[in-house]
N, C-alpha and C positions, 0 to 999 in steps of 0.2 A: 504494500500500500504506500502510495506517495502522499496523496491528500484525500480527505473525505470531508465534505461539507454536509451538515445536517440542518435542514429547514423544516419548519412546521407550518402547514397551511391550515387556516381556520376560516369557517363560514360563520357569520354572525347570525345566530338564531335560525329562522326559517328562510332567510334571504340567501339564495344560491346564485344570484346574479353577480356580475363582476364587481358591482359596487359593494356587495356584502362580503367580499373575500379579502383576506389579508394574509400575510405570511411573515414569519420571523426567522432570522438566521440565529441558530442556537450555538453552533460551534463548528470550527473547521480544524480537523486533526491532521497532524503530520504522521509519519510512519511510527515514531515512538509513542505518540499519544494513542494511536489506534491499537498498538500491541498491548497496551495496559488498560484498554477500555472494555466495558461490557458489550459494546457493539460488535467487537471482534467475534465473540462467541455466537452472537445473533446472526451476523452477516456472512461469515466465512463460508458456511455451507451453501448459503443462497448464491454467493458469487460463483461457486463451483457449478451449481445447477445452471446458472445463466450461461456460463461459458460452454458447458457440455450439451445444453439443450439443442436438439436438432430442429431444423426448419426446412421445409420443402420450398424450392423456388417457385413452384406452381402447386400450391396446396390443393388437397382434394375437395375443400369447401371454401367458399368466400369468407366464412367466419372462423377460419383457423386461428387459434390463439397466438401462435408463433408465426411471424412472417419475416421475410427478407425485404428490406426497403433499399431503394437505389436513389442516390442524389440525382436530381434532374438538372440538366444544363441545356442551353440552346445549342443547336448544331454549330460546331466550330469553336465552342468555348470549353474551357477546362473546369476542373472541380472548384477552383477558387472563385468562380462566379456564382456558386450556390450559397445562399445565406445560412442554411442549416449546417452545411459542412464547415463554413468559416467559423461559426460559433463553437462547434465541437473541436476544431483544430486549435483555436485559441486556448481552449481549456487544456488540451494535450500539451501545448507548448508553454503554458504559463510558468515563468521561472522563479516566481516568489509566491509565498502563501497569500499575501495581500492581493496580488494580481489574480490568483486563482479564485479567491472569495468574490472579487468584483465581477468576474465573468460568470461564476456560478449564480450570483445574485441576478445578473441579467437574464440568464437562462430561465430561472424560476419565474421572473416577471413575465416572460413570454408565455410560459406554461399557464400562468394565472389568467391569461386572456382567452384561453380555450373554453369551450362550452362544457357545462356539467362537471366542473371541477369540484371534488369533494375534499373535506378536511382529511389531514393525515400527515405523514412524514414524507419529505422529499429528500432523497439522499443522492449526492453527486460524488462519485468516487473515481479516482485515477490510480490505476495499479498496473504493475508489470507482471507478465508471465515469463519468468526468467528461463523456464524450460525451453521456450521457443524464441522469444523476442526481447530486444532491449527497449523497444518503443512501447509506450503505455497504451492501455485500453481505457476507455471511458465506460463506466457502469452507472446508469441512472436508475434509481428505484423509487417507486411511489408505493407507500404502505398505508393502507387505510387505518383509521382508529377503530378500536373495539370498545364501545361504551359499556358502562355498568359491569366493571370487572371487580371481583372480590378475591382476596387471597388469604390463606391461613397465615396468621402472624405469630402468636405465642400462646402459651397456656392461659394467660390472663385475659388477653383481648380476643383470642380466637380468630376473629376476622379483621383484616385490615383492608379498607376500601381504597381502590385506586381509581382516580377520576377518569383516566383514559389510558388505554394501552395500545401499543402498535400491534396490529394483526399481521401475522406471518402468512395468513391465507391469501391467495390470489394477489400476490405481489406483482405489480406491473414493472417491466424493466426494459431498458434499452442498452444494447451493447454496441459500441463502435470501437474499432472497425469489426466487421464480420469476419469470422474465421471459418471458411467453408470446410476445411480439413485441418487437422493438427499440423501446425507449422506453416500454414498458408494464410495470408492476410489479403482482404479485398477492400482497398481504401474507398471504393465507390459505394460500398454497401454497409448497412447496419442491420442489426437483428432486434426486433421488438417482440415483447411478450405481454399480452393483456388478456386475461382469461374472461373478463366481463364483456358484456355486449357493448358497453360504452367505449367508443374508440378515441380515448383521450390522447394517446400518443400520435395517432394518425392525424388528428386535428392540430396537435402541437407542431408536428413536422410538416409544414405546408409545402416544402420543396423536395419532398421525398415521394417517389412513386413505388407501387407494388405490382408485382407480376399478376397476371390474371390467374384465377383458380383453374386447376387442371381440366374439369369438365368443360369450361368455356374454351380453353385452348384446343382441346380435342374436337369439340363441336365445330370450331372454325376450320380446322384442318379437314374434317369430313365434308363440310359444305364446299370447301375449295376443291376437294377430290371430285365431288359430283359436278361442279361447274366445269372442271377440266374434262370429265367424261362427256358432258354435253358438247363442249367445244370440239373434242376429237370426233364425236359422232357426226356433227353437222359441218365441221371444218369452217369454211368461209361462207357457207350457205346461210342465208337469213330467211325467215318465214314465220308463219303463224305457229306451226308445230314447235319450232325451237323456242319461240317466245312463251308458249304455253308451258313447256317443260321448265324453262327458267323461272317462270312465275310460280310453278308448283314447288320448286325447290325453295324459294323464298318463304312461301307459306308454311312449308314443312319445317324449315329451320327456325321460324319464329314461334312455333307452337310449343307449349310446355309439355303437353301430353300428345304423343305421336303414335300413329298406328304403323304397322308393317306396310312399306310402300311397294314392294315387289318390283323394283326397278332393275336390280342387278342379279346376275347369276351367282351361284355358290362360289365359283372360282374368283369372280371379281370381288366379292365380299371378303374372301379369305386373303386375297392379295392386299386389299386396302387395310384390313385388320393387322396383317403382318407388318406393314409399314409403321403403324402406330405402336404396336407392341415392341418393335425394335427400339423406339425412343424410350418407352417405359414398360418393362416386362410385366410389372404387377398392375397394369391398367385395369381398373374395375369395370365390370359389365353386369348390368341388371336389366330385367324385363319382367313384365307382368302379362301372363296369359290367362284370360278369364279372371278368376279370383285368386290365382296362385302367383306369388312373387318368387323369382329365382335370382340369386346373386352369385356371381362368380368372377372370373377373370376373362378379359377379352381373348386371351391366348387359349382359353378353353373351347372357343367356338370352332366348330369343324372337327374337334377332337373329342372332347368329353360332352359337348353340347351340340345338338343338331336340331334344325327346324325342318318341318315337312308338312304336307297336307295329306289328309286321309278322310274319305267319306264326307267331304265338305267342311271339315274342321281343320284348324291349325293344330299341329302336334309338335311338342318339344320333347326330345329324348335326351336324358342326362345319363350317361353311362359311367360306371365306376366299379371298383373291386369290392366295395363294402358300403353299407349304409351306416350312418352314425346318428343316433338320437341323443338329444340332451334334455332340455326342460320339457315338461308336459308329457308324461308317459301316456301312451295310448295303445289300444289293441293292435294297431298296425305293426308294431314292433314284433308281434308274434307271427306275422305272415310267413308262409312258405311260398315264395313267388312262383307263378307259372311262367309260360313262355310268351314272348311278345306277340307271336302270331295268333295266340288264343285271344289276346286283348284287341287286336286290330279290328275285328268285325264289330266290336261293341262301340268303338269310337264313331260318333256321328249317327248311330242307329237310334231311332226314336223308341222302338220297342224291340230290343234284341231278343232273338229267338232262344239263344242260349245264355245262361248266366256264366260270367267268367269266374272260374274257381281255380284255387291253387292246385296244380297238378302234382306237385311234390317232386318233380324231376328237373328242377332248375339247376344250372351249373353253379360254379363258385363265383362267377362274375355276376353283376347286377346292373340294371338300368332303371331309371325313373322316368316315366312318360307323362307329360301333361298334354291333354288334347282339348282344343277349344276353337270356336269361331271367335271373331273379334269381340263378341259380347257375351259368350257363354262361360260356364265354370270350367276349371281345369279338372282333369282326371289323372290319376297316377297309376303306373303299372311298371313292368320290367321285362327285360329280355336281352337278347344278343345285340351286337352293335351293327348288324347289317341292315341299317334303316333304309327303306325304299325311298327314292327321291322322285 
């Protein structure tokens, strides 16, 4: 630890607006002060968690608690043109404790202008990781207050009341610079962590951008593939049919709930999916057939997951070596599965002549089959992997 500044933010009563907020600088410690302080025991483990916490450049959800931010600059300009970067850099380069306090005070004042700021402790620390680097990291922490705290005192008084305590739960943090891998620094990037829905730090860092979430990135790539397919199909030819296809793509891409489009062959879909899986092998894939939801990986499609039609119904076949049941015990777990060909006549039949029964001669492999039209319920079954297309 080189320097650590401790500030307290207070809201006056019910007034959470900017006019009702104030803050106070309590203390700035140097390395020796920190070593002898109670804060060291409270914060050391938290600093380790911040540094080791992993963040996806393209998170799986837009509300991911940990994100990587990148300083924004105009084309042709360098990092020095970014206001947020300049403030952080001045803190990293402050050569005296007094100068460090002044810049830390400036940072807290900027934070106080953001929306929905709550009371709590704001800690601005500068520390080195001697294992990897000689240059310092900045670690900014916002800890909320926990009201109505009581603690055991002694045999005579029993309970000692504490007006306000710092809560270690849901600590929000900023780490600069970002360390993508051990021993590697990225000066253009920082890492933020904020577990609550309020985006305090994103509001505070006005000149930092964040990558799009993974589903949005993948969606854009898929739409681009479809447009390229249409362009290759029609080449330079213009006309009503091409316009209709392009409009259909836009409507499909803008819909939150989408049905099977039936535009591409199995081979085309597998080729496109392979290009996406190459970028991210664990790319999630989920769909709903009738009332049944299936979640897996995109890499499973064409291998463990198959789509087909049968008797006017859509069918999804999920193959694997074994079933695994967790919560919610049911009689289905006792089933001795029959063969897939015994089930196929039942799919799409309004009044099946024969009732599908367990034949008792299934092999060691198993398959799970869901059959549905776009608006009907799913049905489950099992059998070999030679699914008719």
